[in-house]
Each structure stands twice: as structure tokens, then as C-alpha cells.
C-alpha positions as CSV (number, residue, x, y, z in Angstrom):
1,M,62.3,-37.4,-25.6
2,R,58.5,-37.4,-25.5
3,G,58.4,-39.3,-22.2
4,T,60.9,-36.8,-20.7
5,I,58.8,-33.8,-21.7
6,S,55.6,-35.4,-20.3
7,I,57.2,-36.1,-17.0
8,N,58.6,-32.6,-16.7
9,A,55.2,-31.1,-17.5
10,W,53.5,-33.3,-14.9
11,R,56.0,-32.3,-12.3
12,D,55.4,-28.5,-13.0
13,E,51.6,-28.7,-12.3
14,R,50.6,-27.2,-9.0
15,G,47.2,-27.0,-7.0
16,Y,45.8,-24.0,-5.2
17,T,47.4,-23.0,-2.0
18,L,45.5,-22.6,1.2
19,P,45.5,-18.8,1.2
20,E,44.2,-18.8,-2.4
21,V,41.3,-21.1,-1.4
22,L,40.5,-19.1,1.7
23,T,40.5,-15.9,-0.4
24,A,38.1,-17.4,-3.0
25,V,35.8,-18.6,-0.3
26,A,35.7,-15.2,1.4
27,I,34.9,-13.4,-1.9
28,A,32.2,-15.9,-2.6
29,G,30.7,-15.4,0.8
30,I,30.7,-11.6,0.4
31,L,29.0,-11.8,-3.0
32,A,26.4,-14.2,-1.5
33,A,25.7,-11.9,1.4
34,I,25.3,-8.9,-1.0
35,A,22.9,-11.0,-3.2
36,V,20.8,-11.9,-0.1
37,V,20.5,-8.3,1.0
38,I,19.5,-7.1,-2.4
39,F,16.9,-10.0,-2.7
40,L,15.4,-9.1,0.7
41,A,15.1,-5.5,-0.3
42,L,13.5,-6.3,-3.6
43,L,11.1,-8.7,-1.8
44,E,10.0,-6.0,0.6
45,R,9.5,-3.6,-2.3
46,W,7.4,-6.2,-4.2
47,R,5.2,-6.8,-1.1
48,V,4.5,-3.0,-0.7
49,E,3.7,-2.8,-4.5
50,A,1.4,-5.8,-4.2
51,A,-0.3,-4.1,-1.2
52,A,-0.8,-0.9,-3.1
53,D,-2.2,-2.8,-6.1
54,Q,-4.7,-4.6,-3.9
55,L,-5.8,-1.5,-2.1
56,A,-6.3,0.4,-5.4
57,A,-8.2,-2.6,-6.9
58,D,-10.6,-2.6,-3.9
59,M,-11.1,1.2,-4.2
60,R,-12.0,0.8,-7.8
61,L,-14.3,-2.1,-6.9
62,A,-16.1,0.1,-4.3
63,H,-16.4,2.9,-6.8
64,S,-17.9,0.7,-9.5
65,G,-20.2,-1.0,-7.0
66,A,-21.5,2.5,-5.9
67,T,-22.1,3.8,-9.4
68,Q,-23.6,0.6,-10.8
69,G,-25.7,-0.2,-7.7
70,L,-26.8,3.4,-7.1
71,T,-25.8,3.1,-3.4
72,D,-22.8,4.2,-1.4
73,W,-19.9,2.0,-0.5
74,R,-17.4,2.7,2.3
75,M,-13.8,1.6,2.8
76,V,-12.8,1.9,6.5
77,M,-9.1,1.8,7.2
78,M,-7.7,0.4,10.5
79,P,-4.1,1.6,10.6
80,D,-4.1,1.7,14.3
81,G,-5.7,-1.7,14.7
82,A,-9.0,-0.2,16.0
83,P,-11.7,-2.9,15.6
84,L,-14.8,-2.5,13.5
85,A,-17.8,-4.6,14.0
86,G,-17.7,-7.5,11.6
87,C,-14.1,-6.7,10.5
88,S,-12.0,-7.4,13.5
89,A,-8.3,-8.0,12.9
90,A,-8.5,-6.6,9.3
91,D,-6.4,-3.9,7.7
92,Y,-9.4,-2.4,6.1
93,C,-13.1,-3.2,5.4
94,L,-15.5,-2.8,2.6
95,L,-19.1,-1.9,3.5
96,K,-22.1,-1.6,1.3
97,L,-24.7,0.9,2.5
98,K,-28.5,0.3,2.2
99,T,-29.0,3.6,0.4
100,A,-27.1,6.7,-0.7
101,Y,-26.0,8.7,2.3
102,A,-25.9,12.5,2.8
103,T,-24.0,14.4,5.4
104,D,-27.1,15.4,7.3
105,D,-28.6,12.0,7.4
106,A,-28.8,9.8,10.4
107,S,-26.2,7.0,10.8
108,P,-26.2,4.9,7.6
109,A,-27.6,1.3,7.6
110,L,-25.7,-1.5,5.9
111,A,-27.2,-3.2,2.9
112,P,-29.1,-6.4,3.9
113,G,-27.6,-9.6,2.6
114,T,-24.1,-8.0,2.1
115,P,-22.0,-8.4,5.2
116,P,-18.9,-6.3,5.8
117,A,-15.9,-7.6,3.8
118,P,-12.7,-7.6,5.9
119,K,-9.5,-7.3,3.9
120,E,-6.0,-8.2,4.8
121,L,-2.9,-6.8,3.1
122,P,0.0,-9.1,2.1
123,P,2.1,-10.3,5.0
124,G,4.7,-7.9,6.1
125,T,2.8,-4.8,5.0
126,K,0.4,-2.4,6.7
127,I,-1.6,0.9,6.2
128,K,0.9,3.5,7.4
129,E,-1.4,6.6,7.3
130,V,-4.5,8.1,5.7
131,T,-4.1,11.8,4.7
132,F,-6.3,14.1,2.7
133,D,-6.6,17.7,1.4
134,P,-9.3,19.4,3.5
135,D,-11.8,21.8,1.8
136,C,-11.5,25.0,3.9
137,S,-13.8,27.1,1.6
138,G,-16.9,26.6,3.7
139,G,-18.9,26.4,0.5
140,D,-17.4,29.7,-0.9
141,A,-15.9,28.9,-4.3
142,D,-13.9,32.2,-4.2
143,A,-12.5,31.6,-0.7
144,V,-8.7,31.1,-0.2
145,V,-8.1,29.6,3.1
146,A,-4.9,27.8,4.1
147,P,-5.5,24.1,4.9
148,S,-3.8,24.6,8.3
149,S,-6.7,26.8,9.3
150,C,-9.1,23.9,9.1
151,G,-8.1,22.3,12.4
152,P,-7.6,18.6,13.0
153,E,-9.5,16.5,10.5
154,A,-8.5,12.9,11.2
155,T,-10.5,10.3,9.4
156,R,-10.2,6.7,8.3
157,T,-13.3,6.3,6.2
158,L,-13.6,6.7,2.4
159,E,-17.1,6.9,1.0
160,F,-17.7,6.1,-2.6
161,N,-20.9,7.8,-3.7
162,S,-23.5,6.7,-6.3
163,N,-22.8,9.9,-8.3
164,G,-19.2,8.8,-9.0
165,T,-17.4,10.8,-6.4
166,V,-15.5,9.9,-3.3
167,R,-15.1,11.7,0.0
168,T,-13.7,11.3,3.4
169,L,-17.0,12.1,5.1
170,R,-16.1,15.7,4.4
171,P,-17.1,16.7,0.9
172,G,-14.6,18.1,-1.6
173,Q,-11.5,16.3,-0.4
174,S,-8.9,14.2,-2.1
175,G,-6.1,12.4,-0.4
176,T,-3.7,9.5,-0.1
177,V,-3.8,6.1,1.7
178,R,-0.2,5.1,2.2
179,V,0.8,1.5,2.7
180,S,4.3,0.4,3.8
181,S,6.3,-2.5,5.1
182,E,6.1,-3.2,8.8
183,D,8.9,-0.9,9.7
184,G,7.5,1.9,7.7
185,S,9.9,2.0,4.8
186,P,9.5,1.6,1.8
187,S,6.0,3.0,1.4
188,C,3.7,3.6,-1.5
189,G,0.7,6.0,-1.7
190,V,-2.7,5.2,-3.3
191,V,-4.1,8.6,-4.3
192,F,-7.8,9.3,-4.8
193,Q,-9.4,12.3,-6.4
194,A,-12.7,13.5,-4.8
195,A,-14.5,14.8,-7.8
196,T,-14.0,11.8,-10.1
197,A,-13.0,9.0,-7.7
198,R,-10.0,8.5,-9.9
199,I,-7.5,6.1,-8.2
200,R,-3.8,6.0,-9.0
201,I,-0.7,4.4,-7.4
202,G,2.2,6.7,-6.5
203,E,5.9,6.0,-6.5
204,I,7.8,3.8,-4.0
205,V,9.4,6.0,-1.3
206,Y,12.2,5.1,1.1
207,G,12.6,6.7,4.5
């Protein structure tokens, strides 16, 4: 009796059919493709976040160097690839000035013994744009003038001053340096406040 039951049980066992195997393989392939797409999207986000962290760290470095060394530091962005002497093929460059620089001074001289420091963002990222809030008051604290009345104010240079402030070569301005992936999305803004040189990293933005 036992032998008969064992034989019948063995005869009733079946393997997977070909359609079942193909269905399982197809489902596994779809799940793998979804996982790869999600991983690549996360990888792109991590790269942009790393680029923003690096840029913010170098801004803070320039700020501390200016206040502690009692001289001005500059960060020159090159989002359009425009070369800068001593910083060719860099995304941005840190420059230490010989002395503090005022708007009515002649062209500033670089500090001797401190060559320009070219900086590269992580691979696959770039500086997307540099924007800022222009001061349209013309020195009048009570003036209310729309920013659009200021005219074109393109700039790519941030100057960290020895008095603890930062400007875009036009006093009284704050703004954002936005970094992104090569195709422009996602992106992340590094925001600077003119009066205090406070640096903060914004949110990741898609589109």
C-alpha cells in the first residue's frame, strides 16, 4: 500500500510549462528595468546634491578666507565655458585678492603666492545659471523700484569681502547659483545672502 501511494504521488508531480516560464522571465525583466531606471534617477540626483554641497563648501571657504585674512576672495563661475586666465576648463575658480577691493578701485591684483584655484564639479553636473536680486534703490533706503527697471545685470563673479558680506560686484545683492545635471534637470540652487554671506542649499527641482 505504501509503495502504491508513493508511486501515484510521484506520477502526479509536474514541472513548469513553457508559457509559465516565459511569463516569469518577462515579469523579472520588467522589474529589473524599473529598478535600473530608478537607480539611474537616484544617481543623477545624488550627483547634483554632491555638486551643490561642493559649491556651498567652497563659498564658505571663500567667506572664511576673506574674513580671517582681511582681504577679498572671488568665486568666478564659468557656466558658458568662457575661459579665465589660470582656470581654463574649470566650472568655477577661487581667487584671492591682494587687498580688499572697492567698487571705485582700479582692477584688483591677485595675492602673490596664491595662484587661482580651478574647481571641477562632479562628472555629469554643471553650473546651470547664476541669478541675483539687483538693488535698484540707487542708494535711497526709502526707494521702491521694481527689479525689472534695473536693466540687464548679467554677472558671473561673487566677491566675498573682508567685512563678512558678499556681492556680485554690485553692492546690496543676494542671489542663487544653480547647479544641474548635464541635461538641466534635476537642479539645485545654492543661495547666498549679501549682507551676511550666509550660504544655504535649496531643494532639488525637476524640470
